[in-house]
VEXDREN-2710 file (C-alpha; in Angstrom, 1 decimal):
% VEXDREN-2710
k/r/px/py/pz
1/MET/-61.2/82.1/-162.3
2/ARG/-61.3/78.3/-162.5
3/ASP/-62.4/78.5/-166.2
4/ALA/-59.4/80.7/-166.9
5/LEU/-57.1/78.3/-165.2
6/LYS/-58.6/75.4/-167.2
7/ASN/-57.6/77.1/-170.4
8/SER/-54.2/78.3/-169.1
9/ARG/-51.2/77.3/-171.1
10/TYR/-49.1/76.5/-168.0
11/VAL/-51.7/74.4/-166.1
12/ILE/-52.3/72.2/-169.1
13/LEU/-48.7/71.7/-170.0
14/PRO/-47.8/68.1/-169.7
15/ILE/-44.7/68.0/-167.5
16/ALA/-42.1/65.3/-166.9
17/ALA/-38.5/65.9/-165.7
18/VAL/-36.1/64.7/-163.1
19/ALA/-33.5/66.6/-161.1
20/LEU/-30.5/66.0/-158.8
21/LEU/-28.0/68.3/-156.9
22/THR/-24.4/67.8/-157.9
23/GLY/-21.1/69.3/-157.1
24/ALA/-18.9/71.6/-159.0
25/GLU/-16.5/68.9/-160.1
26/TRP/-19.3/67.0/-161.9
27/LEU/-20.5/70.2/-163.6
28/ALA/-17.0/70.9/-164.8
29/SER/-16.5/67.4/-166.2
30/ASP/-19.8/67.6/-168.0
31/THR/-19.0/70.7/-170.0
32/ALA/-15.6/69.7/-171.3
33/GLU/-16.7/68.1/-174.6
34/ALA/-18.3/69.3/-177.8
35/PRO/-22.0/68.9/-178.4
36/VAL/-23.4/65.7/-180.0
37/SER/-24.6/66.1/-183.5
38/ALA/-27.4/64.3/-185.3
39/ALA/-25.4/64.6/-188.6
40/ASP/-22.6/62.5/-187.1
41/TRP/-24.8/59.9/-185.5
42/GLU/-23.8/56.5/-186.8
43/ARG/-24.7/53.5/-184.5
44/PRO/-25.3/50.4/-186.7
45/GLY/-25.2/47.9/-184.0
46/PHE/-26.6/44.4/-184.2
47/GLY/-30.1/43.0/-183.9
48/ALA/-33.5/43.7/-185.5
49/ALA/-33.2/46.6/-187.9
50/SER/-36.8/47.7/-187.9
51/TYR/-39.9/47.7/-185.7
52/SER/-41.6/44.9/-187.7
53/ALA/-38.5/42.7/-187.5
54/ALA/-38.2/43.3/-183.7
55/MET/-41.9/42.5/-183.2
56/ALA/-41.5/39.3/-185.2
57/ARG/-38.5/38.3/-183.1
58/SER/-40.4/39.1/-179.9
59/ASP/-43.3/37.0/-181.1
60/SER/-40.9/34.1/-181.5
61/ASP/-39.2/34.7/-178.1
62/VAL/-42.5/34.9/-176.2
63/SER/-43.8/31.7/-177.9
64/LEU/-40.6/29.9/-177.0
65/GLY/-40.8/31.1/-173.5
66/LYS/-44.4/30.0/-173.1
67/GLU/-43.5/26.6/-174.5
68/ARG/-40.6/26.1/-172.1
69/VAL/-42.9/27.1/-169.1
70/SER/-45.5/24.6/-170.3
71/LYS/-42.9/21.8/-170.2
72/GLY/-41.6/22.8/-166.8
73/PRO/-44.3/24.7/-165.0
74/ASP/-42.7/24.1/-161.6
75/GLU/-39.3/25.5/-162.5
76/TRP/-39.0/29.2/-161.5
77/LEU/-36.1/29.8/-164.0
78/ARG/-38.4/29.1/-166.9
79/HIS/-40.9/31.7/-165.6
80/ASP/-38.1/34.2/-165.1
81/SER/-37.0/33.7/-168.7
82/LEU/-40.6/34.3/-170.0
83/ALA/-40.9/37.4/-167.8
84/ARG/-37.8/38.9/-169.3
85/MET/-39.2/38.3/-172.8
86/TYR/-42.4/40.1/-171.8
87/LEU/-40.3/43.0/-170.4
88/ALA/-38.4/43.2/-173.6
89/ARG/-41.6/43.3/-175.6
90/SER/-43.1/46.0/-173.3
91/HIS/-40.5/48.5/-174.7
92/LEU/-42.1/48.0/-178.1
93/SER/-45.8/47.8/-177.1
94/TYR/-48.4/50.5/-177.0
95/THR/-50.3/48.8/-174.2
96/TYR/-49.4/47.9/-170.6
97/ASP/-50.4/44.3/-171.3
98/GLU/-46.9/42.9/-171.7
99/LEU/-45.7/44.7/-168.6
100/ALA/-48.6/43.4/-166.5
101/LEU/-48.0/39.9/-167.8
102/ALA/-44.4/40.1/-166.8
103/GLY/-45.4/41.0/-163.3
104/GLU/-47.9/38.1/-163.1
105/VAL/-45.2/35.6/-164.3
106/LEU/-42.7/36.9/-161.9
107/THR/-45.1/36.6/-159.0
108/GLU/-45.5/32.9/-159.9
109/ALA/-41.7/32.5/-160.3
110/LYS/-41.2/33.9/-156.8
111/ARG/-43.8/31.5/-155.4
112/LEU/-41.9/28.6/-156.9
113/ALA/-38.4/29.6/-156.0
114/PRO/-36.7/28.4/-152.8
115/VAL/-36.2/31.0/-150.0
116/GLY/-33.3/33.2/-150.8
117/SER/-33.3/32.6/-154.5
118/GLY/-35.6/33.3/-157.4
119/PRO/-36.0/36.0/-160.1
120/LEU/-34.8/38.8/-157.7
121/LEU/-33.1/41.1/-160.2
122/THR/-35.7/40.6/-162.9
123/ASP/-38.4/41.3/-160.4
124/ALA/-36.7/44.5/-159.2
125/ALA/-36.4/45.7/-162.8
126/PHE/-40.0/45.0/-163.5
127/ALA/-41.1/46.7/-160.3
128/GLN/-39.1/49.8/-161.2
129/MET/-40.7/49.9/-164.6
130/ALA/-44.1/49.6/-163.0
131/HIS/-43.2/52.4/-160.4
132/GLN/-43.7/49.9/-157.5
133/LEU/-40.9/51.1/-155.2
134/ASP/-41.7/48.8/-152.3
135/ARG/-41.6/45.8/-154.5
136/THR/-38.3/46.9/-156.0
137/GLN/-36.7/47.4/-152.6
138/ASN/-37.9/44.1/-151.3
139/SER/-36.4/42.2/-154.2
140/LEU/-33.1/44.0/-154.0
141/SER/-33.0/43.4/-150.2
142/ALA/-33.4/39.7/-150.9
143/LEU/-30.7/39.9/-153.6
144/ASP/-28.3/41.4/-151.2
145/GLY/-28.3/38.2/-149.2
146/ALA/-28.0/35.9/-152.3
147/ALA/-24.9/34.0/-153.2
148/VAL/-24.5/35.8/-156.5
149/ARG/-23.9/39.1/-154.9
150/SER/-20.3/39.1/-156.0
151/ASP/-21.1/39.3/-159.7
152/ARG/-20.1/42.7/-161.0
153/THR/-22.9/43.0/-163.5
154/ILE/-25.5/42.2/-160.9
155/LEU/-23.9/44.6/-158.4
156/ALA/-23.9/47.4/-160.9
157/GLU/-27.6/46.9/-161.8
158/SER/-28.5/46.5/-158.1
159/SER/-26.8/49.8/-157.2
160/SER/-28.5/51.5/-160.2
161/LEU/-32.0/50.3/-159.1
162/LYS/-31.3/51.3/-155.5
163/GLY/-30.4/54.7/-156.8
164/ASP/-33.7/54.8/-158.7
165/ILE/-35.6/54.1/-155.5
166/ALA/-33.8/56.9/-153.7
167/PHE/-34.4/59.3/-156.5
168/TYR/-38.1/58.6/-156.8
169/ARG/-38.4/58.9/-153.0
170/GLY/-36.9/62.3/-153.2
171/ASP/-33.4/61.6/-151.8
172/MET/-31.4/63.1/-154.5
173/ALA/-28.0/62.9/-152.9
174/ARG/-28.3/59.2/-152.1
175/ALA/-29.5/58.5/-155.6
176/ARG/-26.4/60.2/-157.1
177/ALA/-24.1/58.3/-154.8
178/LEU/-25.6/55.0/-155.8
179/TYR/-25.4/55.8/-159.5
180/ASP/-21.7/56.7/-159.0
181/ASP/-21.2/53.4/-157.1
182/ALA/-22.8/51.5/-160.1
183/ALA/-20.4/53.3/-162.5
184/LYS/-17.4/51.9/-160.6
185/TYR/-18.1/48.4/-161.9
186/GLY/-17.2/49.5/-165.5
187/SER/-18.9/50.9/-168.6
188/ASN/-22.6/50.6/-168.2
189/ALA/-25.3/51.8/-170.6
190/GLY/-27.9/51.9/-167.8
191/VAL/-25.8/54.3/-165.7
192/ALA/-25.1/56.5/-168.7
193/TYR/-28.8/56.8/-169.3
194/ARG/-29.4/57.7/-165.7
195/TYR/-26.7/60.4/-165.8
196/ALA/-28.3/61.8/-168.9
197/ILE/-31.7/62.1/-167.3
198/LEU/-30.2/63.8/-164.3
199/ALA/-28.3/66.3/-166.5
200/LYS/-31.4/67.1/-168.6
201/SER/-33.4/67.8/-165.4
202/GLN/-30.8/70.3/-164.3
203/GLY/-30.9/72.1/-167.6
204/ARG/-27.5/70.9/-168.6
205/PHE/-28.6/69.9/-172.1
206/ASP/-25.3/69.3/-173.8
207/ALA/-24.2/67.0/-171.0
208/ALA/-27.5/65.1/-171.2
209/ALA/-27.0/64.6/-174.9
210/ARG/-23.5/63.3/-174.5
211/HIS/-24.6/60.8/-171.8
212/PHE/-27.4/59.5/-174.0
213/SER/-24.8/59.1/-176.7
214/ASP/-22.4/57.3/-174.3
215/ALA/-25.2/54.8/-173.5
216/VAL/-24.9/53.4/-177.1
217/SER/-21.2/54.1/-177.8
218/ASP/-20.3/50.4/-178.0
219/GLN/-21.3/49.6/-181.5
220/GLY/-20.7/45.9/-180.9
221/THR/-23.5/45.7/-178.4
222/ALA/-25.9/48.5/-179.1
223/THR/-29.0/47.4/-181.0
224/PRO/-30.8/49.6/-183.6
225/LEU/-33.6/50.0/-181.1
226/ALA/-31.2/51.2/-178.4
227/SER/-29.6/53.6/-180.8
228/ALA/-32.9/54.9/-182.0
229/SER/-34.1/55.3/-178.4
230/ALA/-31.0/57.3/-177.4
231/ALA/-31.5/59.5/-180.5
232/MET/-35.1/60.0/-179.6
233/GLN/-34.1/61.0/-176.0
234/ILE/-31.7/63.5/-177.4
235/GLY/-34.5/64.9/-179.4
236/GLY/-36.4/65.3/-176.1
237/VAL/-33.5/67.2/-174.8
238/GLU/-33.7/69.6/-177.7
239/LEU/-37.5/70.0/-177.1
240/ALA/-36.7/70.9/-173.4
241/ARG/-34.5/73.8/-174.5
242/GLY/-36.9/74.9/-177.3
243/ASP/-34.8/73.9/-180.3
244/TYR/-37.6/72.3/-182.3
245/ARG/-35.6/72.2/-185.6
246/ASN/-32.8/70.2/-184.0
247/ALA/-35.3/68.0/-182.1
248/ARG/-36.9/67.0/-185.4
249/ALA/-33.4/66.2/-186.8
250/TRP/-32.9/63.8/-183.9
251/PHE/-36.3/62.2/-184.4
252/GLU/-35.6/61.7/-188.0
253/THR/-32.2/60.1/-187.1
254/ALA/-34.1/57.8/-184.7
255/ASN/-36.5/56.8/-187.5
256/ARG/-33.6/55.9/-189.8
257/GLN/-32.0/53.8/-187.1
258/PHE/-35.2/51.9/-186.4
259/PRO/-37.9/52.5/-189.0
260/GLY/-41.6/51.7/-188.3
261/PHE/-41.6/52.3/-184.6
262/TRP/-44.9/54.0/-183.7
263/LEU/-43.4/56.1/-180.9
264/ILE/-40.8/57.7/-183.1
265/GLU/-43.4/58.4/-185.8
266/ALA/-45.6/60.1/-183.2
267/HIS/-42.7/62.3/-182.3
268/LEU/-42.2/63.2/-185.9
269/ALA/-45.9/64.1/-186.2
270/GLN/-45.6/66.4/-183.2
271/ALA/-42.5/68.0/-184.8
272/LYS/-44.6/69.0/-187.8
273/ALA/-47.0/70.8/-185.5
274/LEU/-44.2/72.7/-183.8
275/GLU/-43.0/73.8/-187.2
276/GLY/-46.4/75.2/-188.1
277/ASP/-47.8/72.3/-190.2
278/LEU/-50.8/71.5/-188.0
279/ALA/-52.8/69.8/-190.7
280/GLY/-50.0/67.5/-191.6
281/ALA/-49.3/66.8/-188.0
282/ILE/-53.0/65.8/-187.4
283/THR/-52.9/63.5/-190.5
284/ASP/-49.7/61.8/-189.4
285/MET/-50.8/61.5/-185.7
286/LYS/-54.1/60.0/-186.7
287/ALA/-52.3/57.3/-188.7
288/VAL/-50.2/56.5/-185.7
289/ALA/-53.2/56.5/-183.3
290/ARG/-55.1/54.1/-185.5
291/ARG/-52.2/51.7/-185.8
292/ALA/-50.9/52.0/-182.2
293/PRO/-53.6/53.5/-180.0
294/ALA/-51.4/54.3/-177.0
295/GLY/-53.1/56.7/-174.5
296/GLU/-50.4/59.3/-174.8
297/VAL/-50.6/59.3/-178.6
298/LEU/-54.4/59.7/-178.5
299/ASP/-54.0/62.6/-176.0
300/ALA/-51.4/64.3/-178.3
301/LEU/-53.8/63.9/-181.2
302/ALA/-56.7/65.3/-179.2
303/MET/-54.6/68.3/-178.3
304/LEU/-53.7/68.9/-182.0
305/LEU/-57.3/68.7/-183.0
306/ARG/-58.4/71.1/-180.2
307/THR/-55.7/73.6/-181.3
308/ASP/-57.0/73.3/-184.8
309/GLY/-60.6/74.2/-183.7
310/GLN/-61.9/70.7/-184.2
311/ALA/-63.5/70.5/-180.8
312/ARG/-65.9/67.6/-181.5
313/GLU/-63.3/65.3/-183.0
314/SER/-60.8/66.3/-180.2
315/ARG/-63.4/65.1/-177.7
316/LEU/-63.9/61.8/-179.4
317/TRP/-60.1/61.0/-179.3
318/ALA/-59.8/62.3/-175.7
319/ASP/-62.7/59.9/-174.7
320/LYS/-60.8/57.0/-176.3
321/ALA/-57.7/58.0/-174.4
322/SER/-59.7/58.2/-171.2
323/ALA/-60.8/54.6/-171.6
324/ILE/-57.2/53.5/-172.2
325/TRP/-56.0/55.3/-169.0
326/GLU/-58.8/53.7/-167.0
327/LYS/-57.6/50.3/-168.2
328/ARG/-54.0/51.1/-167.4
329/LEU/-55.0/52.3/-164.0
330/GLY/-56.6/49.0/-163.3
331/GLN/-53.5/47.0/-164.6
332/LEU/-50.6/49.0/-163.1
333/PRO/-51.9/52.0/-161.3
334/GLU/-48.6/53.4/-160.1
335/ALA/-47.3/53.4/-163.7
336/ALA/-50.4/55.1/-165.0
337/TYR/-51.0/57.8/-162.4
338/GLY/-48.8/60.5/-163.8
339/HIS/-50.0/60.2/-167.4
340/ALA/-53.6/60.0/-166.2
341/VAL/-53.1/63.3/-164.3
342/GLU/-52.0/65.0/-167.5
343/HIS/-55.0/63.6/-169.3
344/GLU/-57.4/64.8/-166.6
345/LEU/-55.9/68.3/-166.4
346/VAL/-56.5/68.9/-170.1
347/PHE/-59.5/66.8/-171.0
348/GLY/-61.1/65.7/-167.8
349/SER/-62.0/66.7/-164.3
350/PRO/-59.9/68.9/-162.0
351/ASP/-61.2/66.9/-159.0
352/LYS/-60.0/63.6/-160.5
353/ALA/-56.7/65.2/-161.6
354/LEU/-56.0/66.3/-158.0
355/ASP/-56.9/62.9/-156.6
356/LEU/-54.6/61.1/-159.1
357/ALA/-51.9/63.6/-158.5
358/LYS/-51.9/62.9/-154.8
359/ARG/-51.8/59.1/-155.5
360/ASN/-49.0/59.7/-157.9
361/PHE/-47.1/61.6/-155.2
362/ASP/-47.7/59.0/-152.6
363/ALA/-46.3/56.3/-154.9
364/ARG/-43.2/58.3/-155.9
365/PRO/-42.7/61.5/-153.9
366/TYR/-40.1/63.2/-156.0
367/GLY/-39.9/66.4/-158.2
368/GLU/-42.0/65.4/-161.2
369/SER/-44.8/64.3/-158.9
370/ARG/-44.6/67.7/-157.1
371/ILE/-45.0/69.6/-160.3
372/LEU/-48.0/67.5/-161.4
373/LEU/-49.5/68.1/-158.0
374/ALA/-48.9/71.8/-158.3
375/SER/-50.6/71.8/-161.7
376/ALA/-53.6/70.0/-160.1
377/TYR/-53.7/72.5/-157.3
378/LEU/-53.6/75.4/-159.8
379/SER/-56.6/73.9/-161.7
380/LYS/-58.5/74.0/-158.4
381/GLY/-57.5/77.5/-157.5
382/ALA/-55.2/76.4/-154.6
383/PHE/-52.4/78.8/-155.6
384/GLU/-50.5/78.8/-152.3
385/ASP/-50.4/75.0/-152.2
386/ALA/-49.1/75.1/-155.8
387/VAL/-46.3/77.6/-154.9
388/GLU/-45.2/75.4/-152.0
389/GLU/-44.9/72.2/-154.0
390/LEU/-42.9/74.0/-156.7
391/LYS/-40.6/75.6/-154.2
392/VAL/-39.9/72.2/-152.6
393/ALA/-39.2/70.8/-156.0
394/GLU/-36.8/73.6/-156.7
395/ARG/-35.0/73.2/-153.4
396/SER/-34.5/69.5/-154.3
397/GLY/-32.3/70.6/-157.2
398/TRP/-35.0/70.6/-159.9
399/ARG/-34.3/72.9/-162.9
400/SER/-36.8/72.9/-165.7
401/ALA/-38.6/75.5/-167.7
402/PRO/-42.1/74.0/-167.0
403/LEU/-41.4/74.2/-163.2
404/TYR/-40.6/77.9/-163.4
405/ALA/-43.4/78.7/-165.9
406/LEU/-45.9/77.2/-163.4
407/LEU/-44.2/79.0/-160.5
408/ALA/-44.5/82.3/-162.4
409/GLN/-48.2/81.7/-162.9
410/ALA/-48.8/80.6/-159.3
411/ASN/-47.0/83.6/-158.0
412/GLN/-48.9/86.0/-160.3
413/LEU/-52.2/84.5/-159.2
414/SER/-51.1/84.7/-155.6
415/GLY/-50.4/88.5/-155.9
416/ARG/-46.6/88.3/-156.0
417/PRO/-45.7/89.9/-159.3
418/ASN/-42.0/90.4/-158.4
419/GLU/-41.6/86.7/-157.7
420/ALA/-43.6/85.8/-160.8
421/ALA/-41.2/87.9/-162.9
422/LYS/-38.2/86.1/-161.4
423/ALA/-39.7/82.7/-162.1
424/ARG/-40.6/83.8/-165.7
425/LYS/-37.0/84.9/-166.3
426/ALA/-35.7/81.5/-165.0
427/ALA/-38.0/79.7/-167.3
428/GLU/-36.9/81.6/-170.3
429/GLN/-33.3/81.1/-169.5
430/LEU/-33.8/77.3/-169.8
431/ASN/-36.2/77.5/-172.8
432/SER/-36.7/80.8/-174.6
433/ARG/-39.8/79.5/-176.2
434/ILE/-41.5/78.2/-173.1
435/PHE/-44.2/80.9/-173.2
436/GLU/-45.0/80.6/-176.9
437/PRO/-48.5/79.1/-177.7
438/GLN/-47.2/76.1/-179.6
439/THR/-45.3/74.9/-176.5
440/SER/-48.6/73.4/-175.4
441/LEU/-48.4/71.0/-178.3
442/VAL/-45.3/69.4/-176.8
443/TRP/-47.1/66.4/-175.3
444/LEU/-44.5/63.7/-176.1
445/SER/-41.0/63.9/-174.5
446/HIS/-41.9/67.1/-172.7
447/GLY/-40.1/68.5/-169.7
END
C-alpha cells in the first residue's frame, strides 16, 4: 500500500495555497469587474528593465552599503540600509544567501541601536520573509511603542505584517481585519497583493487576478520587476484553475516585462511540458537549472525527467536539489521546511517528509501547512490523520483543488467512497484538470 501511495498523483502533488473566510459584501465587490487580460497588460514603469540590469544595480547597491557600514560600523542606520539592499537582492536570487545575510546584518543593527529604536520595520519584514513569526511579532511590538508610529506608511505596513502573523497562525478573521485596516491608509501595493493571495486561495480566480493587477496599477511607481512578478502571479492563478494556455500567455507577458529572469524562464519551461512538449521543457529547464540552480527548479527538472522515463538522470538532479535543501534548512529552516517537505514526498523519505511537515506546521500552523502534513500522513498510510488535517483546513475557509483532491484520496483509502466522490467533485469544480496526469508537472506556482 505504501508503494502505491508513493506513486500516487495526489500525494506527490506540490501544494501551496492560502485561504480566508470573507463576508458576502466582499464577495460581491470582487465580482463586479471584467477579467484581467494578458493582451491588455501594459505596465512600463521605471527601473531596471531586465534581470541583468537589475543584478548590476543590486551589485552596486550592495557594494555601496558595505562601504558605508565599513565607514560607520557602530551606526545601526547604516546596517539597516545594507540589510534592505540584501532583502531587495533576495527577490532576484536563486539562493537563500542574501536573505540570510540580511538577517545577520539586522541582528547587528538591533544590537547597536538604543532601546526603543532600531531597524524595527525592516527586521519585521525580513522575519516574515524568513517565516520567523515570533521575530516578526517582537519587532512590531517594539515598533508600536516607537515615536514614528504616527507615520501612515509605517502604520499600513505594520498592520499588513500583523495580518500576516495572524494568517500564518491560522487566525483568518483577524488577518482579514488587519489587512482591511492597512488598506484604510491609502492605496497600497502590498495590501493588494495580500488580497490577491486570499482571493486565489478561495477559488475566486478573477478577483485574484484583478488584485494582482491593482498592485502594479500605478505606472509611475511600479518597476518592470514588480510588473513581471504580478503577471507571473496571475499566471499562477490560471494554473490553479487549469487554464494552462492562459497561464503561458501570462508567463510570456512577464518575460517581456522583465527578460532574463530565471524564475520566469522556469515557468515557461514548465508551460511547455503542460502543453505536451516534454522534450522541449526538459531542454529549457536544464538551461535554467545550470544557470540558476534553485532547489525548486532542480526538483521541477527531476520531475520532468522522471515523467519522461529518464530515471537515472532524474535521480541525479533530485540529489542535487536535496543538497540545496539541506543547505537552506541550515540557513533559514522555517523558510525551507515547506519546500523540503515537497522534495522528500516525491524524491526522498516519507519519514523525513513527515518530520519536516510537523516542523513546518509548528512554525506556521495554517492551511498550507495542514495540507502538506496531510500529504505526509498519506505517504505513511495514516489516512485518518490526513482526513482530519484536511477537514480542519477546509473549515478554516480554505478552497483549493489540491485540498479536495487529497481529501478524495484520503476518504477513498479510509473506506468512505461517498465522501471521496463529494471531495472529487469539489476539486473538479475548482480545476477541471486536477486529476489529469500532467497536473503532477505543475511544480512551480502550484496551488
